[in-house]
SEDO-496590 format. One record per residue (C-alpha): x, y, z; residue in three letters; residue number from 1. Coordinates in steps of 0.001 Angstrom, whole numbers, plus 500000, padded with zeros to 6 digits. Example, Ala and Ser with C-alpha at 12.3 -4.5 7.8 and 13.67 -1.06 7.14 Angstrom:
<atoms>
{east: 512300 | north: 495500 | up: 507800 | r: ala | k: 1}
{east: 513670 | north: 498940 | up: 507140 | r: ser | k: 2}
</atoms>
This chain:
<atoms>
{east: 499859 | north: 500125 | up: 499946 | r: met | k: 1}
{east: 502808 | north: 502228 | up: 500849 | r: lys | k: 2}
{east: 504618 | north: 501651 | up: 497325 | r: thr | k: 3}
{east: 501280 | north: 502387 | up: 495452 | r: his | k: 4}
{east: 500847 | north: 505692 | up: 497429 | r: leu | k: 5}
{east: 504228 | north: 506497 | up: 496284 | r: lys | k: 6}
{east: 504134 | north: 505790 | up: 492810 | r: glu | k: 7}
{east: 500747 | north: 507942 | up: 492774 | r: gln | k: 8}
{east: 502234 | north: 510990 | up: 494413 | r: ser | k: 9}
{east: 504977 | north: 510979 | up: 492241 | r: glu | k: 10}
{east: 503007 | north: 510840 | up: 488722 | r: ala | k: 11}
{east: 500738 | north: 513539 | up: 490201 | r: leu | k: 12}
{east: 504116 | north: 515650 | up: 490815 | r: tyr | k: 13}
{east: 505218 | north: 515232 | up: 487312 | r: ala | k: 14}
{east: 501820 | north: 516146 | up: 485751 | r: leu | k: 15}
{east: 501945 | north: 519342 | up: 488154 | r: tyr | k: 16}
{east: 505335 | north: 520331 | up: 486829 | r: gln | k: 17}
{east: 504004 | north: 520212 | up: 483079 | r: gln | k: 18}
{east: 501111 | north: 522585 | up: 484106 | r: gly | k: 19}
{east: 498242 | north: 520166 | up: 483552 | r: lys | k: 20}
{east: 495256 | north: 520319 | up: 485719 | r: ala | k: 21}
{east: 494700 | north: 517251 | up: 487815 | r: val | k: 22}
{east: 492061 | north: 516258 | up: 489532 | r: glu | k: 23}
{east: 493108 | north: 514549 | up: 492922 | r: ile | k: 24}
{east: 490652 | north: 512339 | up: 494221 | r: glu | k: 25}
{east: 490740 | north: 511577 | up: 497771 | r: glu | k: 26}
{east: 492379 | north: 508569 | up: 498872 | r: val | k: 27}
{east: 491789 | north: 506933 | up: 501932 | r: glu | k: 28}
{east: 495170 | north: 505826 | up: 503602 | r: leu | k: 29}
{east: 495336 | north: 502756 | up: 504967 | r: ala | k: 30}
{east: 495702 | north: 502902 | up: 508892 | r: gln | k: 31}
{east: 498486 | north: 501350 | up: 510406 | r: glu | k: 32}
{east: 497053 | north: 498482 | up: 512614 | r: pro | k: 33}
{east: 496449 | north: 499462 | up: 516197 | r: glu | k: 34}
{east: 499041 | north: 498212 | up: 518580 | r: thr | k: 35}
{east: 498106 | north: 497260 | up: 522178 | r: asp | k: 36}
{east: 499803 | north: 499890 | up: 524229 | r: glu | k: 37}
{east: 497969 | north: 498861 | up: 527459 | r: ser | k: 38}
{east: 500347 | north: 498488 | up: 530445 | r: val | k: 39}
{east: 500176 | north: 495540 | up: 532953 | r: tyr | k: 40}
{east: 500211 | north: 496857 | up: 536438 | r: ala | k: 41}
{east: 501332 | north: 494308 | up: 538974 | r: ala | k: 42}
{east: 500267 | north: 494704 | up: 542637 | r: ser | k: 43}
{east: 503097 | north: 495008 | up: 545151 | r: gln | k: 44}
{east: 502149 | north: 491311 | up: 546544 | r: trp | k: 45}
{east: 502764 | north: 490241 | up: 543102 | r: lys | k: 46}
{east: 505920 | north: 491817 | up: 542718 | r: leu | k: 47}
{east: 507051 | north: 490491 | up: 546078 | r: ile | k: 48}
{east: 505855 | north: 486815 | up: 544875 | r: trp | k: 49}
{east: 507796 | north: 487008 | up: 541573 | r: arg | k: 50}
{east: 510884 | north: 487834 | up: 543440 | r: lys | k: 51}
{east: 510530 | north: 485638 | up: 546392 | r: phe | k: 52}
{east: 509929 | north: 482718 | up: 544233 | r: lys | k: 53}
{east: 513171 | north: 482956 | up: 542470 | r: arg | k: 54}
{east: 515012 | north: 482421 | up: 545757 | r: asn | k: 55}
{east: 515382 | north: 478765 | up: 546038 | r: arg | k: 56}
{east: 516847 | north: 478812 | up: 549742 | r: ala | k: 57}
{east: 513502 | north: 480722 | up: 550679 | r: ala | k: 58}
{east: 511401 | north: 478305 | up: 548888 | r: ile | k: 59}
{east: 512836 | north: 475407 | up: 550501 | r: ile | k: 60}
{east: 512610 | north: 477130 | up: 553961 | r: gly | k: 61}
{east: 508894 | north: 477570 | up: 553235 | r: gly | k: 62}
{east: 508188 | north: 474408 | up: 552369 | r: thr | k: 63}
{east: 509902 | north: 472875 | up: 555639 | r: val | k: 64}
{east: 507982 | north: 475151 | up: 557736 | r: ile | k: 65}
{east: 504944 | north: 473921 | up: 556110 | r: ala | k: 66}
{east: 505820 | north: 470430 | up: 556467 | r: leu | k: 67}
{east: 506530 | north: 471140 | up: 560072 | r: phe | k: 68}
{east: 503192 | north: 472792 | up: 560903 | r: tyr | k: 69}
{east: 501252 | north: 470215 | up: 558943 | r: leu | k: 70}
{east: 502970 | north: 467304 | up: 561199 | r: ala | k: 71}
{east: 502267 | north: 469212 | up: 564203 | r: ala | k: 72}
{east: 498659 | north: 469698 | up: 563402 | r: leu | k: 73}
{east: 498221 | north: 466048 | up: 562868 | r: phe | k: 74}
{east: 500818 | north: 464924 | up: 565329 | r: ala | k: 75}
{east: 498365 | north: 462610 | up: 567271 | r: asp | k: 76}
{east: 497542 | north: 460578 | up: 563855 | r: phe | k: 77}
{east: 501293 | north: 460609 | up: 562714 | r: leu | k: 78}
{east: 502475 | north: 459476 | up: 565898 | r: ser | k: 79}
{east: 502548 | north: 455643 | up: 566638 | r: pro | k: 80}
{east: 502204 | north: 456010 | up: 570176 | r: tyr | k: 81}
{east: 500581 | north: 458321 | up: 572594 | r: thr | k: 82}
{east: 502451 | north: 460473 | up: 575155 | r: leu | k: 83}
{east: 501244 | north: 458139 | up: 578073 | r: glu | k: 84}
{east: 502170 | north: 454963 | up: 576434 | r: glu | k: 85}
{east: 505557 | north: 453277 | up: 577840 | r: arg | k: 86}
{east: 507524 | north: 450275 | up: 576548 | r: leu | k: 87}
{east: 509162 | north: 449883 | up: 579804 | r: thr | k: 88}
{east: 511069 | north: 446751 | up: 578737 | r: gln | k: 89}
{east: 512434 | north: 448840 | up: 575729 | r: tyr | k: 90}
{east: 514041 | north: 451651 | up: 577802 | r: ser | k: 91}
{east: 516848 | north: 453631 | up: 575877 | r: tyr | k: 92}
{east: 516470 | north: 451342 | up: 572938 | r: met | k: 93}
{east: 518328 | north: 452565 | up: 569960 | r: arg | k: 94}
{east: 516224 | north: 453747 | up: 566723 | r: pro | k: 95}
{east: 515072 | north: 450992 | up: 564932 | r: gln | k: 96}
{east: 516023 | north: 450702 | up: 560965 | r: arg | k: 97}
{east: 513149 | north: 450540 | up: 558716 | r: ile | k: 98}
{east: 513337 | north: 448006 | up: 555708 | r: his | k: 99}
{east: 511430 | north: 447815 | up: 552370 | r: phe | k: 100}
{east: 512317 | north: 444404 | up: 550795 | r: phe | k: 101}
{east: 512323 | north: 441024 | up: 552046 | r: lys | k: 102}
{east: 513080 | north: 438212 | up: 549409 | r: asn | k: 103}
{east: 512561 | north: 440951 | up: 546735 | r: arg | k: 104}
{east: 509180 | north: 441526 | up: 548000 | r: glu | k: 105}
{east: 508308 | north: 445068 | up: 548834 | r: phe | k: 106}
{east: 507148 | north: 445414 | up: 552162 | r: arg | k: 107}
{east: 507690 | north: 447684 | up: 555236 | r: phe | k: 108}
{east: 508985 | north: 445988 | up: 558249 | r: phe | k: 109}
{east: 511403 | north: 446304 | up: 561332 | r: val | k: 110}
{east: 513414 | north: 443520 | up: 562652 | r: his | k: 111}
{east: 512877 | north: 442515 | up: 566349 | r: gly | k: 112}
{east: 515478 | north: 443310 | up: 569120 | r: val | k: 113}
{east: 516481 | north: 441287 | up: 572094 | r: lys | k: 114}
{east: 517489 | north: 442866 | up: 575519 | r: ser | k: 115}
{east: 520463 | north: 441986 | up: 577459 | r: gly | k: 116}
{east: 523168 | north: 443281 | up: 580019 | r: arg | k: 117}
{east: 526676 | north: 444281 | up: 579369 | r: asp | k: 118}
{east: 528683 | north: 442219 | up: 581724 | r: pro | k: 119}
{east: 530806 | north: 444901 | up: 582460 | r: val | k: 120}
{east: 529108 | north: 448142 | up: 582556 | r: thr | k: 121}
{east: 525721 | north: 446297 | up: 583469 | r: leu | k: 122}
{east: 524139 | north: 448618 | up: 581020 | r: gln | k: 123}
{east: 521018 | north: 447451 | up: 579287 | r: lys | k: 124}
{east: 521694 | north: 446266 | up: 575760 | r: thr | k: 125}
{east: 519888 | north: 445596 | up: 572724 | r: phe | k: 126}
{east: 520667 | north: 443525 | up: 569872 | r: thr | k: 127}
{east: 518986 | north: 442839 | up: 566504 | r: ile | k: 128}
{east: 516996 | north: 439786 | up: 565896 | r: asp | k: 129}
{east: 517252 | north: 439059 | up: 562198 | r: asp | k: 130}
{east: 515048 | north: 436226 | up: 562600 | r: thr | k: 131}
{east: 512071 | north: 438053 | up: 563599 | r: lys | k: 132}
{east: 510312 | north: 440388 | up: 561281 | r: ile | k: 133}
{east: 507750 | north: 442889 | up: 562695 | r: ile | k: 134}
{east: 505634 | north: 443914 | up: 559604 | r: pro | k: 135}
{east: 504396 | north: 447722 | up: 559737 | r: ile | k: 136}
{east: 501036 | north: 448301 | up: 558699 | r: ser | k: 137}
{east: 499227 | north: 451786 | up: 557947 | r: phe | k: 138}
{east: 495771 | north: 453104 | up: 559198 | r: phe | k: 139}
{east: 496000 | north: 450823 | up: 562454 | r: val | k: 140}
{east: 494004 | north: 450829 | up: 565647 | r: thr | k: 141}
{east: 495865 | north: 451971 | up: 568600 | r: gly | k: 142}
{east: 495295 | north: 454126 | up: 571953 | r: lys | k: 143}
{east: 492420 | north: 456547 | up: 571554 | r: pro | k: 144}
{east: 493338 | north: 460331 | up: 571152 | r: tyr | k: 145}
{east: 491656 | north: 463599 | up: 569938 | r: lys | k: 146}
{east: 492472 | north: 464761 | up: 566441 | r: leu | k: 147}
{east: 492989 | north: 468576 | up: 566769 | r: leu | k: 148}
{east: 491825 | north: 468374 | up: 570355 | r: gly | k: 149}
{east: 488342 | north: 467889 | up: 569101 | r: leu | k: 150}
{east: 487559 | north: 464752 | up: 567223 | r: phe | k: 151}
{east: 487941 | north: 461388 | up: 569286 | r: pro | k: 152}
{east: 489661 | north: 458940 | up: 567045 | r: met | k: 153}
{east: 491860 | north: 455521 | up: 567425 | r: lys | k: 154}
{east: 493406 | north: 455432 | up: 564097 | r: thr | k: 155}
{east: 497567 | north: 456025 | up: 563694 | r: his | k: 156}
{east: 498830 | north: 456376 | up: 560453 | r: leu | k: 157}
{east: 501129 | north: 453333 | up: 561054 | r: phe | k: 158}
{east: 501796 | north: 450679 | up: 563670 | r: gly | k: 159}
{east: 502669 | north: 447023 | up: 564640 | r: val | k: 160}
{east: 500285 | north: 444235 | up: 566238 | r: lys | k: 161}
{east: 502995 | north: 443184 | up: 568418 | r: glu | k: 162}
{east: 506730 | north: 444392 | up: 569532 | r: gly | k: 163}
{east: 507910 | north: 447595 | up: 569318 | r: pro | k: 164}
{east: 508390 | north: 450156 | up: 566390 | r: val | k: 165}
{east: 510462 | north: 453049 | up: 567609 | r: cys | k: 166}
{east: 512138 | north: 454601 | up: 564578 | r: leu | k: 167}
{east: 513881 | north: 457319 | up: 566401 | r: leu | k: 168}
{east: 514454 | north: 454975 | up: 569682 | r: gly | k: 169}
{east: 513071 | north: 455416 | up: 573179 | r: thr | k: 170}
{east: 513989 | north: 457440 | up: 576538 | r: asp | k: 171}
{east: 514503 | north: 456372 | up: 579665 | r: gly | k: 172}
{east: 510878 | north: 455486 | up: 580511 | r: gln | k: 173}
{east: 510418 | north: 453484 | up: 577094 | r: gly | k: 174}
{east: 508503 | north: 456449 | up: 575428 | r: arg | k: 175}
{east: 508923 | north: 456726 | up: 571835 | r: asp | k: 176}
{east: 510876 | north: 459463 | up: 570708 | r: met | k: 177}
{east: 509299 | north: 460053 | up: 567415 | r: leu | k: 178}
{east: 505798 | north: 460313 | up: 569006 | r: ser | k: 179}
{east: 507262 | north: 462679 | up: 571595 | r: arg | k: 180}
{east: 508812 | north: 464856 | up: 568982 | r: ile | k: 181}
{east: 505927 | north: 465095 | up: 566856 | r: leu | k: 182}
{east: 503566 | north: 465939 | up: 569714 | r: ile | k: 183}
{east: 506056 | north: 468289 | up: 571183 | r: gly | k: 184}
{east: 506239 | north: 470371 | up: 567888 | r: ser | k: 185}
{east: 502728 | north: 471328 | up: 568824 | r: gln | k: 186}
{east: 503707 | north: 473630 | up: 571612 | r: ile | k: 187}
{east: 507156 | north: 474429 | up: 570430 | r: ser | k: 188}
{east: 505833 | north: 475974 | up: 567120 | r: leu | k: 189}
{east: 502714 | north: 477517 | up: 568526 | r: ser | k: 190}
{east: 504300 | north: 479514 | up: 571176 | r: val | k: 191}
{east: 506647 | north: 480919 | up: 568594 | r: gly | k: 192}
{east: 503389 | north: 481803 | up: 566485 | r: leu | k: 193}
{east: 501413 | north: 483074 | up: 569269 | r: leu | k: 194}
{east: 504186 | north: 484853 | up: 570821 | r: gly | k: 195}
{east: 505155 | north: 486638 | up: 567595 | r: val | k: 196}
{east: 501431 | north: 487467 | up: 566959 | r: phe | k: 197}
{east: 501130 | north: 489290 | up: 570311 | r: leu | k: 198}
{east: 504466 | north: 491052 | up: 569852 | r: ser | k: 199}
{east: 503265 | north: 492013 | up: 566616 | r: leu | k: 200}
{east: 500348 | north: 493762 | up: 567834 | r: ile | k: 201}
{east: 501827 | north: 495480 | up: 570495 | r: leu | k: 202}
{east: 504981 | north: 496620 | up: 568457 | r: gly | k: 203}
{east: 502948 | north: 497752 | up: 565338 | r: ala | k: 204}
{east: 500589 | north: 499763 | up: 567420 | r: val | k: 205}
{east: 503211 | north: 501362 | up: 569600 | r: leu | k: 206}
{east: 505834 | north: 501804 | up: 566800 | r: gly | k: 207}
{east: 503351 | north: 503353 | up: 564201 | r: val | k: 208}
{east: 501965 | north: 505757 | up: 566970 | r: ala | k: 209}
{east: 505585 | north: 506767 | up: 568005 | r: ser | k: 210}
{east: 506552 | north: 507730 | up: 564294 | r: gly | k: 211}
{east: 503597 | north: 509073 | up: 563434 | r: tyr | k: 212}
{east: 502688 | north: 511628 | up: 566333 | r: tyr | k: 213}
{east: 506445 | north: 512388 | up: 567528 | r: gly | k: 214}
{east: 507058 | north: 514637 | up: 570064 | r: gly | k: 215}
{east: 506278 | north: 513860 | up: 573770 | r: trp | k: 216}
{east: 504514 | north: 510508 | up: 572813 | r: ile | k: 217}
{east: 507712 | north: 509293 | up: 570476 | r: asp | k: 218}
{east: 510033 | north: 510190 | up: 573440 | r: asp | k: 219}
{east: 507804 | north: 508132 | up: 576066 | r: leu | k: 220}
{east: 507501 | north: 505057 | up: 573722 | r: ile | k: 221}
{east: 511293 | north: 505231 | up: 572933 | r: gln | k: 222}
{east: 512088 | north: 505332 | up: 576382 | r: arg | k: 223}
{east: 509947 | north: 502351 | up: 577384 | r: ala | k: 224}
{east: 511846 | north: 500642 | up: 574508 | r: ile | k: 225}
{east: 515177 | north: 501559 | up: 575755 | r: glu | k: 226}
{east: 514306 | north: 500263 | up: 579459 | r: val | k: 227}
{east: 513016 | north: 496849 | up: 578364 | r: val | k: 228}
{east: 516341 | north: 496577 | up: 575971 | r: arg | k: 229}
{east: 518493 | north: 497410 | up: 578695 | r: ala | k: 230}
{east: 517847 | north: 493945 | up: 580382 | r: phe | k: 231}
{east: 519552 | north: 490810 | up: 578810 | r: pro | k: 232}
{east: 516970 | north: 488648 | up: 577362 | r: ala | k: 233}
{east: 517716 | north: 485488 | up: 578597 | r: ile | k: 234}
{east: 518308 | north: 486347 | up: 582363 | r: pro | k: 235}
{east: 514746 | north: 488571 | up: 582157 | r: leu | k: 236}
{east: 513064 | north: 485665 | up: 580689 | r: trp | k: 237}
{east: 514560 | north: 483463 | up: 583532 | r: met | k: 238}
{east: 513790 | north: 485893 | up: 586286 | r: ala | k: 239}
{east: 509708 | north: 486155 | up: 584966 | r: leu | k: 240}
{east: 509301 | north: 482455 | up: 584437 | r: thr | k: 241}
{east: 511021 | north: 481657 | up: 587864 | r: ala | k: 242}
{east: 508200 | north: 483786 | up: 589374 | r: ala | k: 243}
{east: 505434 | north: 481657 | up: 588112 | r: leu | k: 244}
{east: 503666 | north: 479369 | up: 590977 | r: pro | k: 245}
{east: 504499 | north: 475861 | up: 590519 | r: ala | k: 246}
{east: 500978 | north: 474587 | up: 591079 | r: his | k: 247}
{east: 499442 | north: 476352 | up: 587908 | r: trp | k: 248}
{east: 497857 | north: 474056 | up: 585676 | r: pro | k: 249}
{east: 499933 | north: 473624 | up: 582293 | r: pro | k: 250}
{east: 497819 | north: 475393 | up: 580197 | r: val | k: 251}
{east: 497843 | north: 478683 | up: 582452 | r: arg | k: 252}
{east: 502030 | north: 478133 | up: 582336 | r: thr | k: 253}
{east: 501849 | north: 477894 | up: 578434 | r: tyr | k: 254}
{east: 500181 | north: 480970 | up: 578017 | r: phe | k: 255}
{east: 501808 | north: 483307 | up: 580781 | r: thr | k: 256}
{east: 505378 | north: 481884 | up: 579036 | r: ile | k: 257}
{east: 503886 | north: 483058 | up: 575359 | r: thr | k: 258}
{east: 502819 | north: 486514 | up: 577034 | r: val | k: 259}
{east: 506274 | north: 486887 | up: 578724 | r: ile | k: 260}
{east: 508423 | north: 486143 | up: 575545 | r: leu | k: 261}
{east: 505848 | north: 488647 | up: 573613 | r: ser | k: 262}
{east: 506299 | north: 491544 | up: 576148 | r: leu | k: 263}
{east: 509836 | north: 491431 | up: 575647 | r: ile | k: 264}
{east: 509904 | north: 490721 | up: 571662 | r: gly | k: 265}
{east: 508165 | north: 493616 | up: 570788 | r: trp | k: 266}
{east: 510587 | north: 496275 | up: 570764 | r: thr | k: 267}
{east: 512815 | north: 495306 | up: 567568 | r: trp | k: 268}
{east: 509517 | north: 495725 | up: 565532 | r: leu | k: 269}
{east: 508727 | north: 498873 | up: 567126 | r: ala | k: 270}
{east: 511773 | north: 500377 | up: 566361 | r: arg | k: 271}
{east: 511628 | north: 499282 | up: 562745 | r: gln | k: 272}
{east: 508265 | north: 500620 | up: 562096 | r: leu | k: 273}
{east: 509052 | north: 504068 | up: 563474 | r: arg | k: 274}
{east: 511807 | north: 504738 | up: 561294 | r: gly | k: 275}
{east: 509548 | north: 503234 | up: 558484 | r: lys | k: 276}
{east: 506708 | north: 505944 | up: 559340 | r: val | k: 277}
{east: 508630 | north: 508660 | up: 559931 | r: leu | k: 278}
{east: 509521 | north: 508579 | up: 555913 | r: ala | k: 279}
{east: 505971 | north: 507644 | up: 555012 | r: leu | k: 280}
{east: 504075 | north: 510184 | up: 557042 | r: arg | k: 281}
{east: 505366 | north: 513077 | up: 554824 | r: glu | k: 282}
{east: 504170 | north: 511143 | up: 551593 | r: glu | k: 283}
{east: 501672 | north: 512694 | up: 549552 | r: asp | k: 284}
{east: 498926 | north: 509947 | up: 550430 | r: phe | k: 285}
{east: 499260 | north: 510657 | up: 553892 | r: val | k: 286}
{east: 498769 | north: 514245 | up: 553386 | r: leu | k: 287}
{east: 495906 | north: 514009 | up: 551025 | r: cys | k: 288}
{east: 494127 | north: 511828 | up: 553613 | r: ala | k: 289}
{east: 494789 | north: 514566 | up: 556464 | r: arg | k: 290}
{east: 493751 | north: 517224 | up: 554287 | r: leu | k: 291}
{east: 490403 | north: 515630 | up: 553265 | r: leu | k: 292}
{east: 489774 | north: 515572 | up: 556846 | r: gly | k: 293}
{east: 490565 | north: 511947 | up: 558067 | r: ala | k: 294}
{east: 491155 | north: 511329 | up: 561521 | r: ser | k: 295}
{east: 494698 | north: 509914 | up: 562976 | r: asp | k: 296}
{east: 493230 | north: 506313 | up: 563536 | r: ala | k: 297}
{east: 491915 | north: 506240 | up: 559967 | r: trp | k: 298}
{east: 495351 | north: 507463 | up: 558556 | r: val | k: 299}
{east: 497052 | north: 504873 | up: 560900 | r: ile | k: 300}
{east: 495005 | north: 502090 | up: 560208 | r: trp | k: 301}
{east: 493918 | north: 502372 | up: 556566 | r: lys | k: 302}
{east: 496967 | north: 503875 | up: 555236 | r: his | k: 303}
{east: 500101 | north: 503496 | up: 557445 | r: leu | k: 304}
{east: 499838 | north: 499958 | up: 558668 | r: ile | k: 305}
{east: 498873 | north: 498645 | up: 555296 | r: pro | k: 306}
{east: 501735 | north: 500421 | up: 553568 | r: ala | k: 307}
{east: 504047 | north: 498626 | up: 556283 | r: thr | k: 308}
{east: 502302 | north: 495474 | up: 556233 | r: phe | k: 309}
{east: 505236 | north: 493714 | up: 554089 | r: ser | k: 310}
{east: 507681 | north: 494949 | up: 556325 | r: his | k: 311}
{east: 505794 | north: 493688 | up: 559532 | r: ile | k: 312}
{east: 505503 | north: 490054 | up: 557677 | r: ile | k: 313}
{east: 509296 | north: 489902 | up: 557441 | r: val | k: 314}
{east: 510013 | north: 491233 | up: 560994 | r: ile | k: 315}
{east: 507576 | north: 488607 | up: 562121 | r: ala | k: 316}
{east: 509060 | north: 485719 | up: 560057 | r: thr | k: 317}
{east: 512645 | north: 486640 | up: 561323 | r: leu | k: 318}
{east: 511197 | north: 486818 | up: 565008 | r: ser | k: 319}
{east: 509986 | north: 483305 | up: 565035 | r: met | k: 320}
{east: 513473 | north: 481621 | up: 565320 | r: pro | k: 321}
{east: 513923 | north: 483694 | up: 568597 | r: ala | k: 322}
{east: 510669 | north: 482830 | up: 570370 | r: met | k: 323}
{east: 511327 | north: 479053 | up: 569544 | r: ile | k: 324}
{east: 514733 | north: 479218 | up: 570902 | r: leu | k: 325}
{east: 513627 | north: 481135 | up: 574022 | r: ala | k: 326}
{east: 511156 | north: 478535 | up: 574672 | r: glu | k: 327}
{east: 513274 | north: 475684 | up: 574144 | r: ser | k: 328}
{east: 516219 | north: 477284 | up: 576390 | r: ala | k: 329}
{east: 513706 | north: 477809 | up: 579160 | r: leu | k: 330}
{east: 512331 | north: 474556 | up: 579197 | r: ser | k: 331}
{east: 515785 | north: 473276 | up: 578692 | r: phe | k: 332}
{east: 517185 | north: 475018 | up: 581904 | r: leu | k: 333}
{east: 513644 | north: 473758 | up: 583752 | r: gly | k: 334}
{east: 512239 | north: 477362 | up: 584065 | r: leu | k: 335}
{east: 509720 | north: 477090 | up: 581157 | r: gly | k: 336}
{east: 507304 | north: 474417 | up: 580513 | r: leu | k: 337}
{east: 507061 | north: 471353 | up: 582910 | r: arg | k: 338}
{east: 505551 | north: 467847 | up: 582240 | r: pro | k: 339}
{east: 503068 | north: 466718 | up: 581667 | r: pro | k: 340}
{east: 503504 | north: 469458 | up: 578884 | r: leu | k: 341}
{east: 505877 | north: 468366 | up: 576076 | r: thr | k: 342}
{east: 507915 | north: 470551 | up: 574137 | r: ser | k: 343}
{east: 511335 | north: 470418 | up: 572147 | r: trp | k: 344}
{east: 513017 | north: 472067 | up: 575196 | r: gly | k: 345}
{east: 511478 | north: 469622 | up: 577577 | r: val | k: 346}
{east: 512763 | north: 466658 | up: 575391 | r: leu | k: 347}
{east: 516065 | north: 468145 | up: 575560 | r: leu | k: 348}
{east: 516221 | north: 468554 | up: 579160 | r: lys | k: 349}
{east: 516463 | north: 464747 | up: 579545 | r: glu | k: 350}
{east: 519784 | north: 465241 | up: 577445 | r: ala | k: 351}
{east: 521699 | north: 467639 | up: 579831 | r: gln | k: 352}
{east: 524082 | north: 465053 | up: 581304 | r: asn | k: 353}
{east: 527136 | north: 464257 | up: 579104 | r: ile | k: 354}
{east: 527219 | north: 460692 | up: 580233 | r: gln | k: 355}
{east: 523844 | north: 460186 | up: 578898 | r: thr | k: 356}
{east: 524566 | north: 461827 | up: 575585 | r: leu | k: 357}
{east: 527424 | north: 459601 | up: 575189 | r: val | k: 358}
{east: 525645 | north: 456251 | up: 575892 | r: leu | k: 359}
{east: 522109 | north: 457519 | up: 574146 | r: tyr | k: 360}
{east: 522970 | north: 460193 | up: 571592 | r: pro | k: 361}
{east: 519520 | north: 459846 | up: 570139 | r: trp | k: 362}
{east: 518178 | north: 462002 | up: 573018 | r: leu | k: 363}
{east: 519425 | north: 464840 | up: 571299 | r: leu | k: 364}
{east: 517287 | north: 464565 | up: 568511 | r: leu | k: 365}
{east: 515010 | north: 467224 | up: 569454 | r: pro | k: 366}
{east: 517578 | north: 469815 | up: 569160 | r: gly | k: 367}
{east: 518040 | north: 468709 | up: 565298 | r: leu | k: 368}
{east: 514386 | north: 469554 | up: 564936 | r: phe | k: 369}
{east: 515091 | north: 472926 | up: 566838 | r: val | k: 370}
{east: 518024 | north: 473819 | up: 564326 | r: ala | k: 371}
{east: 516242 | north: 472751 | up: 561349 | r: val | k: 372}
{east: 513126 | north: 474841 | up: 562055 | r: ser | k: 373}
{east: 515274 | north: 477845 | up: 562932 | r: ile | k: 374}
{east: 517245 | north: 477508 | up: 559742 | r: leu | k: 375}
{east: 514054 | north: 477401 | up: 557893 | r: ala | k: 376}
{east: 512748 | north: 480375 | up: 559329 | r: phe | k: 377}
{east: 515729 | north: 482343 | up: 558896 | r: asn | k: 378}
{east: 515927 | north: 481280 | up: 554955 | r: phe | k: 379}
{east: 512350 | north: 482238 | up: 554798 | r: leu | k: 380}
{east: 512768 | north: 485593 | up: 556277 | r: gly | k: 381}
{east: 515903 | north: 486481 | up: 554407 | r: asp | k: 382}
{east: 513990 | north: 485603 | up: 551153 | r: gly | k: 383}
{east: 510755 | north: 487706 | up: 552213 | r: leu | k: 384}
{east: 513165 | north: 490602 | up: 553109 | r: arg | k: 385}
{east: 514791 | north: 490643 | up: 549661 | r: asp | k: 386}
{east: 511512 | north: 490087 | up: 548115 | r: ala | k: 387}
{east: 510021 | north: 493118 | up: 549778 | r: ala | k: 388}
{east: 513053 | north: 495433 | up: 549074 | r: asp | k: 389}
{east: 511924 | north: 497723 | up: 546110 | r: pro | k: 390}
{east: 515646 | north: 498301 | up: 545444 | r: tyr | k: 391}
{east: 516509 | north: 494676 | up: 544659 | r: thr | k: 392}
{east: 515577 | north: 493024 | up: 541549 | r: val | k: 393}
</atoms>
């Protein structure tokens, strides 16, 4: 079409030079095809997710955390034994090895064990009995429990009809370590979750108020933060938990320790949000809201807190390891949760003796779960922090 128009214009120009009158017909020019010039506007959360999913370490950390919480949620179903069950004849038994093939046939089973005494140390010993095969069944009927604390059930994921199936060994009272670790994760992970939630509420409200109002309110909140941060965290936790009455029921002790952890852990978030709000309160959207007559509460809850929400999520994720580690440390020292409550810290208390660790190293397995959960939260928190940073690509 463009070539045709060019030839036509050249012919008309030649006739014009010869002085001949020419009637020029209106030529409808072909329009260029319209191109789609619309711009795709991604939301803040889509941009965060786009950067986050490129971080493999953060994805692995988030997957591990999700698996841990799923296991804690259905711990009673996944555990072959309950907390009250004791295999007294198998106390301090080593972890059993699970086998998958027998005579080229695929099947799950463990070998039986024989107990005896070491003639020199008089310690109880266990030897594997290769002649005895204990098949592992799935969805077996066992001791009753309440799934999610609500639904009475007797079905367990796996178990055996006779003999022990202790894949992570047993403790001094013959209690299955795998079952205790799974059930103990309910308290260890929930303490961190509830503690961070309470500290988020306190830290977000005080931090945003401190940065938004300034003046004597800012001075008062900052001096309170400095007083709390002046005390070493671990000794302060120890002093507060040691003051708890020993006759308190376990549930009250659990919630009190959660509140204590959150009352000390809010200062970091408040300091971070104060600095964020100091910059945001001079932005155009905040000034427009105030010029339109919006109240301070409206500006804080509808504009400032949503604007800092991604920052709050990052700090919450990075605060979880400190909460889990604090509960484990207090329970390990005997100042936190006490039996009959079970957590990873309570289980680690049995591994305080060096001699016990040398003889029964599998008692330290709850510490492995503490370390893995802390690393997973750190990986996830670092990934969220990088994804929420607008200056990173």
